[in-house]
ZAKETI-759356 format. One record per atom (N, C-alpha, C): z, x, y. Coordinates in steps of 0.001 Angstrom, whole numbers, padded with zeros to 6 digits, always signed. Example, Ala and Ser with C-alpha at 12.3 -4.5 7.8 and 13.67 -1.06 7.14 Angstrom:
<gutis>
+007800+013190-005690 +007800+012300-004500 +007800+013200-003300 +007080+012850-002250 +007140+013670-001060 +007870+012900+000030 
</gutis>
This chain:
<gutis>
-005833+022454-012039 -006799+023435-011873 -006596+025163-011271 -006968+025944-011385 -006300+027366-011362 -007954+028396-011041 -008000+029295-010339 -008766+030087-009753 -009811+029426-009094 -011255+029521-009645 -012234+029058-008554 -012481+027974-009633 -013176+026334-009305 -012871+025134-009050 -014272+025501-010432 -014314+025300-011643 -015258+025092-012234 -015505+023879-012689 -016371+023363-012698 -016459+021646-013422 -016356+021504-014642 -016760+022558-015565 -017073+022618-016310 -015536+022920-017158 -014048+023614-016818 -013131+023781-016905 -012313+022867-016930 -012245+021820-015886 -012141+020570-014829 -012269+019177-016419 -013722+019331-016320 -014183+018554-017685 -013250+018877-019113 -012571+019387-018922 -012038+019772-020411 -010759+018553-020537 -010107+018343-019009 -008538+017671-019500 -008891+016256-019161 -010468+015895-019449 -010512+014693-019375 -011390+013916-020770 -010658+013650-021496 -011196+012796-022877 -012267+012226-023638 -012873+011328-021550 -013746+010415-022122 -014746+010655-021560 -015138+011575-021155 -015952+012790-019928 -016584+013610-021963 -016244+013704-022784 -016596+013778-024342 -018143+012689-024568 -018022+012241-024397 -018732+011170-024500 -019684+011158-023831 -021145+010234-024242 -022535+011008-023771 -022185+010240-022049 -021596+008978-022374 -021704+008699-020566 -021481+009280-019377 -022438+008748-018846 -021906+009757-017049 -020906+008202-016239 -020733+008643-016217 -019942+008052-015085 -019873+008277-013651 -020467+006973-013402 -021005+006969-011600 -020123+006155-011101 -019143+005397-011695 -019086+003754-011403 -017277+004371-010876 -016594+005730-010289 -015446+006079-010142 -014675+005479-009157 -015188+005088-008519 -014318+004346-007115 -013982+002966-007766 -013719+002747-008480 -013309+001530-009214 -012532+001543-010570 -012298+003228-010382 -011536+003548-011249 -012304+004671-011669 -011313+006022-011482 -012181+007641-012654 -011053+007355-013458 -011759+008709-014132 -011498+008988-015948 -009702+009621-015521 -008838+009410-016272 -008316+009423-016895 -007572+011072-017807 -006676+011795-017343 -006268+013004-017198 -006041+013172-019007 -006280+014337-019855 -005392+013458-021047 -003934+014113-021547 -003216+014940-020166 -002524+015619-020088 -001566+014053-019656 -001696+013124-018969 -001364+012066-018604 -001386+010902-019338 -002677+010764-020588 -002403+010167-022086 -001278+010404-023022 -001387+011268-022949 -000321+012375-023695 +001001+012261-023149 +001494+012104-021907 +002919+011055-021390 +003387+010805-021722 +002310+009475-021795 +002599+008264-021672 +002899+008356-023094 +001949+008693-024407 +002200+007836-025650 +003392+008694-026192 +003946+010429-025288 +005058+010677-025082 +006635+009332-025274 +005696+009286-024286 +007777+008546-024001 +006996+007221-024373 +006330+006897-025007 +006531+005156-025892 +007275+005542-027069 +006792+006322-027425 +007354+007119-028680 +008483+007762-028425 +008998+008031-027835 +010135+008802-028144 +011568+008342-027072 +011154+007704-025760 +012017+006754-024807 +011315+006408-024170 +011479+004807-025081 +011087+003986-024427 +012265+002997-024172 +013156+002983-023132 +014727+002130-023405 +014720+001308-021992 +015870+000363-021643 +015563-000127-020147 +016393+001669-019765 +016043+001021-018237 +016792+002334-016572 +018484+001698-017256 +019037+002575-016670 +020145+002600-016282 +021874+002467-017337 +020898+002631-018523 +022176+003188-020010 +023026+004377-019318 +023894+004368-020215 +024312+005476-019922 +024105+006611-021814 +024060+005958-022754 +023409+007015-024273 +022094+007546-023351 +021845+008905-024353 +020842+009967-023818 +019656+009430-024149 +019368+008495-024747 +017550+008310-024909 +017623+007876-023357 +018425+006761-022659 +018354+006236-021896 +018186+007176-020286 +019203+008174-020609 +019236+009625-019648 +018072+009753-019628 +017535+010319-020802 +016124+010947-020554 +015454+010452-019786 +015127+008789-020035 +013680+007998-019245 +014303+008001-018180 +015476+007427-017490 +015972+008058-016277 +015185+008606-015775 +015753+009856-016126 +015115+011738-015815 +013901+011236-015163 +013216+010838-016219 +011574+010850-016556 +010918+010144-015166 +010965+009265-014838 +010675+007897-014526 +011267+008349-012824 +012496+008980-012610 +012887+009293-011392 +011864+010311-010859 +011879+011455-011941 +010937+012650-011838 +009254+011962-011455 +008803+011098-012557 +007592+010039-011373 +007593+009486-009915 +008829+009130-009830 +008834+009062-008453 +008961+009817-007252 +009710+011396-008175 +009620+012597-006621 +008588+012537-006664 +007346+012966-007823 +005545+013273-007840 +004900+012342-007406 +004756+011773-007058 +004498+009734-007079 +004861+011124-004589 +006044+010710-004716 +005848+010623-002585 +005914+012173-002241 +005527+013369-003423 +005235+014803-002731 +003997+014484-002260 +003223+014040-003752 +001804+013728-003108 +001157+014046-002194 +001919+012757-001311 +001345+012570-000044 +001931+012343+000816 +003616+014110+000680 +004176+014278+001389 +004821+013721+002098 +005406+012190+000952 +006978+011272+001502 +007813+011939+000945 +008565+010671+001163 +010126+010601+000516 +010577+009519-000425 +010966+009878-001794 +011028+008844-003067 +011182+007418-002330 +012432+006989-001160 +012563+005741-000693 +011567+005350+000165 +010779+005863+000411 +009407+005489+001278 +008293+005113+000463 +008477+005244-000468 +007102+004419-001946 +007474+003061-002705 +007000+002387-003187 +006379+001261-004052 +005754+002155-004812 +005871+001601-006135 +004560+001244-007330 +004290-000209-007666 +003219-000101-008036 +002921-001159-008157 +001387-001280-008822 +000983-002987-009439 -000269-002999-010432 -001001-002336-009806 -001214-003030-008679 -002151-002850-007189 -002277-003175-006200 -003311-002615-005742 -003076-002080-004596 -002716-003892-003081 -003496-004537-004239 -003861-005469-003696 -002568-006138-004201 -001542-006732-005016 -000287-007011-005540 +000613-006287-004180 +000498-005343-003859 +001804-003800-003303 +001000-004437-001268 -000139-005098-000983 -000267-005528+000081 +000118-007419+000528 +000124-008230-000465 +000461-009472-000479 +002011-008859-000175 +002611-008271-001264 +004481-007948-001088 +004185-008056-000067 +003878-007248+001043 +004193-006293+001849 +004078-007537+003209 +003436-007844+003522 +003125-009275+003939 +003400-010628+004098 +004612-010355+002733 +005708-011681+003007 +007093-011133+003216 +007181-009748+003135 +008310-009113+003299 +008070-008432+004871 +007395-008413+005866 +006998-007980+007477 +007554-008991+007793 +008886-008269+008539 +008834-009445+010026 +008317-009928+011281 +007777-011205+011106 +006787-011303+012329 +007671-012669+013165 +006828-012825+014289 +006587-013974+015338 +005974-014828+015253 +005642-015989+015391 +004725-016726+016181 +004164-016116+017181 +002790-016111+017413 +002324-015440+018045 +002010-014131+017983 +002461-013236+017233 +001767-011626+016978 +000531-011992+016978 -000183-011071+016842 -001531-010116+016993 -001716-009164+016136 -002484-009536+015127 -002341-008355+013891 -004665-008538+014049 -004946-007087+013549 -005697-006784+014288 -006857-005870+013126 -007742-006558+012298 -007668-006367+011093 -009618-005893+010838 -009756-004518+010223 -010854-003806+010027 -011203-005370+009224 -012967-005105+009259 -014072-006234+008441 -014504-005109+008137 -014641-003821+007832 -015341-002568+006910 -014004-002877+006382 -013214-003443+005285 -012085-002716+004670 -013080-003863+002928 -011955-003076+002552 -011556-003785+000838 -010899-005126+001773 -010915-006545+000543 -010484-007758+000962 -008697-007086+000713 -008671-006482+000212 -006575-006354-000280 -006571-005944+000938 -006923-005154+002113 -006579-005159+003247 -006686-006719+004042 -007295-007161+003941 -007568-008604+004464 -006892-009599+004701 -007222-010156+003544 -006914-011580+002653 -005694-011926+003168 -004571-010095+002456 -003324-010837+002902 -002195-011004+004025 -003032-010395+004604 -002890-011074+006322 -003473-011621+007022 -004665-012387+006342 -005061-013080+006630 -004063-015175+006285 -003572-014698+005031 -003189-015614+004315 -001780-015431+005342 -000825-014736+005205 +000189-014571+006067 +000113-015233+007431 -001052-014915+008296 -001046-015148+009546 -001026-016660+009737 -001845-017354+008736 -001957-018813+009003 -000724-019956+008390 +000538-018933+007403 +001695-019604+007445 +002361-019369+008280 +002631-017975+009026 +003501-018517+010279 +002968-018317+011756 +001611-018269+012305 +001411-019027+013127 +001105-017221+014099 +000242-016557+013109 +000267-014982+013361 -001218-015263+014180 -001886-014200+015340 -003235-014270+015480 -003727-013375+015258 -005077-013470+015161 -006239-012708+014120 -007290-011894+015384 -007525-010714+015398 -008610-010973+016086 -009228-009509+015432 -010657-009623+014913 -011190-008843+013830 -012061-007701+014995 -011345-006364+014039 -012515-004984+014635 -013605-004836+013729 -014390-004922+014393 -015983-004639+013506 -016951-003727+014715 -018394-003512+014015 -019565-002766+014786 -020646-003188+014815 -021180-003058+015636 -022748-003414+015724 -024260-002951+014441 -023074-001439+014708 -024145-001353+014146 -024589-001640+012065 -025005-001427+012132 -025663-003123+010422 -025604-001099+009683 -026265-000157+009561 -026483+000747+008680 -024962+001661+008477 -024529+002094+009276 -024040+003389+009807 -022645+002551+010329 -021328+001512+009899 -020173+001011+011435 -019280+002372+010483 -019019+002377+011897 -017913+003204+011904 -016658+002245+013543 -015310+002590+012838 -013809+001975+013181 -014231+002950+014383 -014231+002950+015545 -014388+002950+016935 -013248+002914+017367 -012303+004182+017534 -010826+003872+018755 -011555+002731+019751 -012161+003197+020216 -012685+002429+021843 -012481+001249+021433 -013594+001095+020844 -013659-000610+020613 -012357-000721+020003 -010996-000953+018890 -010016-000939+018819 -009284-000986+020289 -009173+000037+021013 -008314+000435+022671 -008939-001495+022887 -009703-001957+023413 -010583-003770+023909 -009172-004890+023166 -008652-004059+021815 -008860-005294+020703 -007257-005618+020937 -006083-004174+021792 -004643-004129+021449 -004919-004705+022693 -003084-005560+022578 -002148-005672+023658 -000735-005722+023567 -000247-006517+024313 +001220-006188+024130 +001647-007121+022519 +000924-008058+022158 +001744-009133+021069 +001402-008336+019694 +000463-006731+019916 +000386-006345+018956 +000965-006333+018342 +000510-006213+016693 +002467-005825+015397 +001924-005130+014517 +000577-004905+014429 -000863-004582+013216 -002024-004353+012763 -002076-003172+013005 -003943-002959+012439 -004324-002031+011036 -005005-002979+011256 -004676-002655+009173 -006491-002741+009365 -006888-001099+008427 -007999-000061+008189 -007574+000094+007242 -008895+000987+006962 -009776+001323+005996 -009817+002728+006421 -008918+004207+005071 -009311+005584+005492 -010717+005631+005167 -011341+005515+003851 -012594+005466+003975 -013561+004089+003223 -014384+003280+003570 -015334+002189+002487 -015241+002508+001293 -015422+001666+000315 -015394+001923-000699 -017211+001328-000749 -017619+001106+000672 -018956+000443+000008 -019482+002243+001009 -019500+002291+001870 -019357+003480+003121 -019735+004723+002954 -018377+005201+002036 -018045+006569+001901 -017697+007184+003271 -018127+006906+004470 -017618+007417+005807 -016003+007608+005796 -015374+009012+006666 -014113+009062+006507 -013375+008639+008147 -012966+007930+008466 -012593+007179+009393 -011704+008703+009646 -011491+008441+011182 -010220+009578+011910 -009174+009305+012208 -008148+008756+010930 -006889+008479+010962 -006418+008754+011856 -005958+009703+012252 -004802+009965+012758 -005402+009584+014229 -006542+010116+015494 -006962+009421+016002 -006543+007775+016205 -006503+006991+015077 -006500+005636+015103 -005105+005330+015011 -004393+005745+014275 -002613+006180+015023 -002440+006388+015845 -002917+007345+016711 -002770+007539+017697 -003112+006731+019137 -004481+005901+018868 -004149+004792+019596 -003930+003583+019359 -003314+003874+018269 -002547+001740+017715 -000637+001775+018710 -000390+003085+017835 +001345+004029+019208 +000453+003986+020226 -000151+003730+021446 +000184+003682+022643 +000427+002019+022892 +000721+001178+021406 +002074-000384+022136 +002677+000306+021235 +003737-000365+022092 +005399-000310+021749 +005506-001029+020242 +005597-000230+019646 +005797-001530+017937 +005175-001741+017383 +003781-001418+017131 +002369-001397+016474 +002502-000740+015890 +001595-001515+014511 +001645-000838+012504 +000441-000470+012647 +000282+001174+012534 -000740+001322+011816 -000841+000772+009995 -001378-000065+009190 -001622-000114+007981 -003060+000558+007225 -003308+001110+006375 -004463+002801+006196 -004385+001658+004692 -005522+001466+004238 -006342+001152+002751 -006457+002497+002395 -006209+003687+001957 -006713+005076+001460 -007069+004931-000044 -007194+003764-000744 -008048+004094-002003 -008625+004793-002461 -010000+004371-001325 -011165+004962-001533 -011323+006524-000969 -010240+007173-000476 -010255+008204-000074 -009206+009262-000618 -008127+008664-001481 -007366+009232-002185 -007835+010019-003371 -008794+009368-004257 -009650+010249-004944 -010228+012024-004604 -010901+011641-003532 -010913+013212-002600 -010432+013880-001784 -009466+013741-001320 -008923+014840-000330 -007686+014030-000827 -006715+015472-000055 -005103+015658+000296 -004815+014793+001190 -003726+013536+000463 -003474+012788+001622 -002142+013330+002421 -001725+013293+003236 -000073+013865+003844 +000048+012612+005444 +000903+012110+004878 +000732+010594+005379 +001719+010765+006609 +002496+011780+006643 +003436+012044+007832 +002397+013226+008886 +001585+013973+008161 +000282+014887+009208 -000304+013482+009984 -000606+012232+009121 -001703+011221+009705 -000910+010139+010361 +000249+010202+010481 +000907+009356+011371 +000963+008404+011245 +000550+007696+010029 +000323+006472+009892 +000947+005964+009107 +001468+004395+009111 +003428+003431+009652 +002941+003289+007275 +002165+002395+007139 +002022+002273+006347 +000480+002260+005413 +000589+002751+004551 -000406+003716+003407 -000780+002876+001797 -001866+002548+001179 -001789+002269+000084 -002970+003135-000443 -002974+003803-001491 -003901+004056-002503 -003620+003476-004082 -004467+004274-005464 -004515+003371-006741 -004106+004858-006914 -003742+004889-007756 -002873+005811-008706 -004355+005885-010024 -004767+005171-010636 -005503+004903-011294 -007153+005245-011458 -007518+005859-009082 -008581+005878-009499 -008846+007445-009002 -007772+008378-009124 -007036+009408-008827 -006411+010166-010488 -007031+009602-010891 -007099+010585-012592 -005603+010553-012902 -004795+009274-012757 -003722+008914-013106 -003628+007561-013698 -002708+006877-014357 -002269+005837-014792 -002988+004838-013711 -002525+003504-014416 -003061+002828-014073 -001718+001588-013052 -001373+002181-011750 -000335+001699-011034 -001887+002333-009071 -000502+001569-008431 -001038+002122-007136 -000019+001873-006394 +000317+002774-005534 +001494+003369-004520 +001396+002724-002876 +001992+002447-002276 +002425+001848-001036 +003224+002532-000439 +003191+003166+000939 +003700+003861+001439 +004588+003128+003014 +005233+003325+003264 +006241+002824+004194 +007043+003389+005108 +006499+004616+006222 +007354+005585+006586 +008711+004700+006798 +010041+005870+006913 +010983+005147+007195 +011237+004706+008594 +011177+004708+009513 +011104+003952+010656 +010888+002665+010548 +009651+002303+010107 +009781+000625+009861 +010516-000234+008834 +011226+000744+008451 +012009-000534+006846 +013447-001274+006753 +013813-001117+008461 +014069-002769+009174 +013226-003108+009614 +012204-003190+009063 +011361-004691+009925 +011034-005177+008511 +010694-004286+007283 +010971-005291+005889 +012070-005560+005167 +011584-006761+004950 +012566-007918+004497 +012746-007266+002885 +013791-007795+002239 +013231-007812+000738 +012832-009122-000051 +012331-008683-001215 +011691-009625-001757 +012335-009808-003060 +013902-008330-003551 +014369-008606-004274 +015861-009341-004681 +016408-009864-005215 +017462-010498-006096 +018436-010492-004826 +019148-011378-004413 +020464-011364-003224 +021059-010037-003777 +021379-009994-005152 +022188-009297-005523 +021952-007411-005201 +020879-007046-005312 +020438-006126-006175 +020547-005330-004758 +020324-003733-004872 +020371-003017-003076 +018923-003238-002558 +018661-002771-001318 +017609-002520-000299 +017531-001940+000361 +017984-000588-000208 +018626+000827+000543 +016967+001249+000639 +015883+001130-000575 +014411+002064-000722 +013375+001018-000497 +011818+001648-000376 +010924+000033+000153 +010548-000416-001856 +011439+000900-002689 +011177+000258-004716 +012321-000806-004415 +013148-000872-003434 +014174-001772-003776 +013848-003521-003449 +012966-003465-001558 +012287-004769-001083 +011922-005100-001640 +010648-004036-002133 +008980-004223-002313 +008435-004736-003672 +009603-003339-004793 +008779-003389-006503 +008695-004441-006964 +009963-005386-007259 +010326-006676-008110 +009569-006240-009208 +010228-005154-009873 +009930-004205-010968 +008691-004102-011468 +007555-003721-010917 +006298-004295-011382 +005864-002349-011314 +006630-001543-011911 +006245-000275-011704 +006372+000080-012914 +006310+000222-014428 +006354+000775-015524 +006549+001565-015895 +007686+001768-017239 +008101+003453-016882 +007428+004128-017715 +006696+003706-018554 +006160+004983-019070 +005157+005494-017775 +003798+004252-017374 +002985+005147-016327 +003477+005938-015376 +005459+005130-014634 +005412+006169-013227 +005339+007603-013497 +006608+007064-015185 +006735+008709-015697 +005478+009803-015560 +004121+009615-015726 +003331+010424-016469 +002332+010697-014746 +002910+010764-013544 +002550+010719-012707 +002899+012727-012674 +003580+012981-012849 +003450+014522-012060 +002717+015522-013156 +002034+015173-013950 +001253+015519-014803 -000681+015073-014072 -000354+014251-013316 -001660+014245-011713 -000910+015772-011007 -000641+015327-010359 +000314+017170-010033 -000035+017997-009857 +000473+018044-011629 +000621+019453-012687 -001239+019824-011807 -002322+019168-012543 -003791+019365-012534 -003923+019924-011419 -003530+019894-010498 -003942+019963-009270 -003924+021909-008348 -002523+022071-009517 -001932+023637-009833 -000616+023527-008221 -000688+024644-008430 +000788+025508-007406 -000110+025736-005959 -001206+025418-005637 -001890+025647-004797 -002874+024023-004590 -001912+022928-003916 -003473+021797-003974 -003725+021750-003347 -003736+022170-002084 -004217+022771-000945 -005803+022953-001189 -005346+024329-001747 -007259+025003-002448 -008174+024070-002866 -006963+023545-004074 -008002+022653-004895 -008169+021329-004944 -007746+021169-003877 -008338+020049-003018 -009437+020524-001966 -009360+021514-001925 -010573+022110-000551 -011733+022379-002369 -011810+023155-003229 -012519+023740-003474 -012898+022254-004435 -012856+021005-005133 -013166+020284-005186 -014192+019291-003807 -013479+019043-002998 -014556+018687-001483 -015861+019709-001496 -015703+020521-001761 -016866+021460-001907 -017919+021447-002958 -017357+020832-004312 -017786+020995-005116 -019333+019195-004865 -017709+018145-004809 -018448+016718-004546 -019094+016907-002993 -019159+018154-002424 -020973+017750-001170 -022346+018683-001939 -021663+019410-002737 -023121+019910-003228 -023456+018290-003972 -023048+017259-004542 -023266+016618-005472 -023779+015749-004389 -023108+014912-003252 -023535+014115-002469 -024872+014687-001985 -024869+015836-001523 -026279+016110-001103 -027509+016050-001758 -027348+016705-003009 -028515+016375-003858 -029152+014640-004093 -027952+013706-004284 -028439+012050-004090 -029076+011772-002516 -027921+012697-001917 -028581+011916-000136 -029979+012439-000121 -030589+013715-000555 -031541+013666+000084 -032829+013404-000368 -032889+012878-001155 -033676+011670-001974 -034063+011372-001670 -032135+010079-001406 -032213+008528-000739 -033241+008753+000354 -032707+009813+001099 -033095+009325+002841 -034610+009935+002672 -035055+010162+001904 -036462+011213+002055 -036959+009457+001352 -037144+008667+000747 -037681+008233-000118 -037746+006541+001465 -039057+005933+002055 -038852+005152+002813 -038630+004071+002639 -038952+003628+001381 -037685+002130+000648 -036948+001573+000768 -036222+003013+000284 -034640+003159+000594 -033379+003300+002020 -032980+002343+001793 -031606+002049+003098 -030575+002998+002610 -030118+003622+002801 -028473+004136+002715 -027628+003869+003710 -026788+002739+003110 -025522+002948+004441 -024099+003349+004746 -023869+003834+005230 -022812+005006+005812 -023422+005739+006121 -022520+007052+006744 -023348+008267+006842 -024137+009220+005865 -025392+008937+006438 -026616+009992+005489 -026100+010989+005243 -025241+011644+006226 -025121+013463+006139 -024975+013506+005071 -024710+014531+003638 -024012+015018+003229 -021928+015885+003293 -022655+015972+004097 -021022+016898+005282 -020087+016659+004372 -018980+016857+003794 -017702+016453+003562 -016957+016234+004366 -017241+016915+006004 -016077+016236+006979 -016124+015206+007371 -017493+014167+006448 -018093+013103+007444 -017954+011676+006925 -017803+012307+004804 -018426+011646+004118 -017668+011829+002388 -017389+011065+002220 -017212+011202+000376 -017934+010545-000355 -018753+011053-001821 -019367+010879-002362 -019425+009058-003625 -019465+008516-002460 -019580+007537-002553 -020833+006497-001783 -021549+006265-002690 -022739+005953-001607 -023703+004463-002364 -024239+004022-001269 -024626+002584-001538 -025498+002900-000523 -026286+001732-001058 -028277+001343-001025 -028901+000400-001667 -029494-000102-000406 -031133-000571-001233 -032194-000387-001505 -032832-001231-002059 -034128-001047-002063 -034595-002011-001562 -036278-001273-000699 -036854-002890-000604 -037421-003651-001044 -037823-004861-001559 -038567-005885-002627 -038286-005374-004074 -036593-004840-003793 -036612-005262-005687 -034925-005191-004783 -033830-006060-005990 -032876-006367-005593 -032331-005860-006263 -030284-005640-006164 -029579-004165-006468 -029521-004381-007639 -029545-005892-008224 -029499-005701-010017 -030518-004581-010452 -031635-005491-010094 -033487-004897-010594 -032715-003173-010700 -032156-002426-009667 -032795-001515-010043 -031234-000486-010610 -030226-001930-010722 -028903-000492-011470 -029566-001243-013643 -029814-002441-013463 -030697-002087-015340 -031611-001557-014928 -032403-001257-014057 -033697-000430-014690 -033235+000660-015087 -032783+001448-013723 -032367+002705-014301 -030645+003303-016013 -029972+002092-015606 -029458+001815-017161 -030076+001545-018508 -031200+001123-017889 -031763+000917-019497 -032905+002358-019436 -033061+003324-019184 -033274+003791-018914 -032944+005735-018757 -031661+005056-018963 -030795+006830-019073 -029465+006012-019399 -028490+006692-019629 -026781+006927-020045 -026053+006667-018776 -026167+006447-017450 -025535+006459-016515 -025222+005509-016028 -023660+005255-015680 -022716+003628-015593 -022580+003536-014351 -023357+002382-013481 -022904+002366-012333 -023352+000936-011622 -022883+000208-010613 -023122-000811-010482 -023644-001409-008882 -023876-002635-009437 -024201-003167-007645 -023649-004587-007523 -023138-005156-006124 -022654-005455-005396 -021745-005251-004388 -020430-006448-004116 -020226-006538-002845 -018744-005619-003013 -018113-004819-004321 -016942-004661-004395 -015729-004992-003955 -016169-006244-003721 -014347-006809-002880 -015013-006391-001193 -015604-005633-000753 -016229-005764-000054 -016831-006697+000740 -016724-008106+000791 -017470-009685+001173 -017571-008945+002156 -016934-009431+003510 -016835-009254+004683 -017692-008667+005541 -017559-007123+004867 -018251-006069+005170 -020161-006341+005204 -020260-006978+003385 -021707-006865+003110 -022096-008294+004125 -021178-009253+004147 -021887-010393+004457 -021643-010831+005812 -021517-010053+006758 -021080-010632+008113 -021194-009231+009035 -020637-007757+008262 -021630-006624+009119 -022608-005621+008589 -022533-005720+007497 -023936-005416+007194 -025860-006692+007007 -024762-007647+006985 -026008-008888+006965 -026390-008343+005498 -026293-008527+004451 -027117-008171+003427 -026837-009697+002187 -026298-009864+001977 -025450-011246+001038 -026061-010807-000519 -026603-011986-000785 -027052-011995-001971 -026144-011066-003382 -027105-010064-003245 -026315-009184-004789 -025893-007492-004135 -025394-008085-002714 -025183-006838-002129 -026460-005336-002239 -024718-004750-002885 -025674-003151-002588 -025937-002151-003621 -026324-001776-004367 -026157-000680-005637 -025366+000851-004812 -024167+000276-005802 -023286+001276-005787 -022737+002667-006802 -023165+004501-005919 -023070+005297-007439 -021318+006005-006285 -021283+006134-007399 -019842+006567-005956 -019543+008072-007978 -019216+009376-007429 -018975+010874-008061 -017572+011551-007816 -016978+012408-008320 -015334+012369-008066 -016015+014372-009063 -015557+014866-008522 -014940+015998-009263 -016228+016477-010226 -015404+015844-011168 -015838+016684-012661 -017347+016186-012623 -017780+015430-011743 -019150+014567-012059 -020557+016159-012004 -021176+016531-012280 -022143+017430-012518 -023199+017629-011169 -024200+019011-011178 -024624+018447-010212 -025904+017938-011608 -025824+018213-012649 -026941+018075-013565 -026897+016425-013600 -026167+015460-013767 -025948+014565-013322 -026663+014066-012393 -025919+014679-011261 -026704+013865-010272 -028589+014388-009504 -029001+014884-010626 -030237+015450-010576 -030906+014550-011480 -030105+013883-012996 -030925+012940-013538 -030724+012087-013038 -030349+011386-012066 -030080+010427-011919 -031031+009910-010493 -030927+011054-009873 -032235+010608-009140 -034124+011251-009564 -034552+012157-010986 -034837+011531-011696 -035364+010189-012258 -034290+009372-013151 -034736+008558-013500 -034710+006946-012766 -033811+007496-011353 -034278+006201-009934 -035532+006049-010068 -035888+008067-009273 -037282+008014-008698 -038661+007113-010048 -038521+007106-011398 -039333+007395-011840 -038970+005214-012356 -038207+004855-011755 -037745+003182-012172 -038616+003011-011136 -038333+003437-009715 -039436+003432-008202 -040730+003295-008425 -041212+004694-009633 -042608+004478-009327 -043361+003461-010751 -042556+002838-010503 -042504+002022-011943 -041937+000159-011390 -042836-000378-010192 -042264-001707-009803 -042110-002610-011333 
</gutis>
């Protein structure tokens, strides 16, 4: 993107948007840049060979792969040795949980506001290794937040890891990760592991500025290929064992946790995502954030005005407080019924359910059942699409 943000120009980069379908389920996976698609096709057509060869095509392939790793690290202000790519954040968290060195009695603090990817891996490894789990939750059943003061009460000298989300994939509320990192690091040796999957499509990520130890997100939700990425600060690498073959090196995070899970054709396409954000990515992200604030303002203005609707998460449309992942329920109507009805009247695609944040839905929000209605927009969505959603939803609610 260059010049001032223009949604029509941005949409031209996404082949899928030429369809009539309106995509309001972007938190499950964004549409893919055409440049990424073309890069993958070109790699498979011209340079699809095993890495490590000394012949010309093999050298080209390895160069492309290395450029992909460098771009992936640059995207979050890390170095290539601090990242590993894999098939999903769930898989990478599992790998990490088995590789981290713990002792029986070590304590893990887990947020109940999280996607299960950043919970179940720790729950299961705690059972295997005799670790102690402490749950970090909120008493607020409408707009729960990760409160540093609550966290302080859970920390102890045995705390080794705190796992939380940057932005809930249900609530859309942005957590103050830098402040939480400061709190965690008051305990010597305690690490902060952040799930950034719902945050990364909307804001620029700088892991060094956040001062996190571990950070994960999914490229397929940030306009790229179906890959995910885990960052681990170099300072904690001695605490991460290697899952690789005994004769292979274990110098980088990829060496330790990769297990050949990063496909060549997908990895080498990542530079195209960075190219999309242009030579001044900070400006590009600021402009897309401003556009997204307009989108969520349209939706939230209507939802907040209807006394039958309960919005879960931050009710303000401020981009400083939330991203356009918006969840709600309607009194006396099931979430499934709302989705079915709106989709029956329109070409707007979105979903209902718990979205793998089942502990949040059941234990914090006390909803259960078919969960919430969730719409999730990104910068390529338009104000007209948001207004159309409001029109159709209002029509549906007027016809019980």
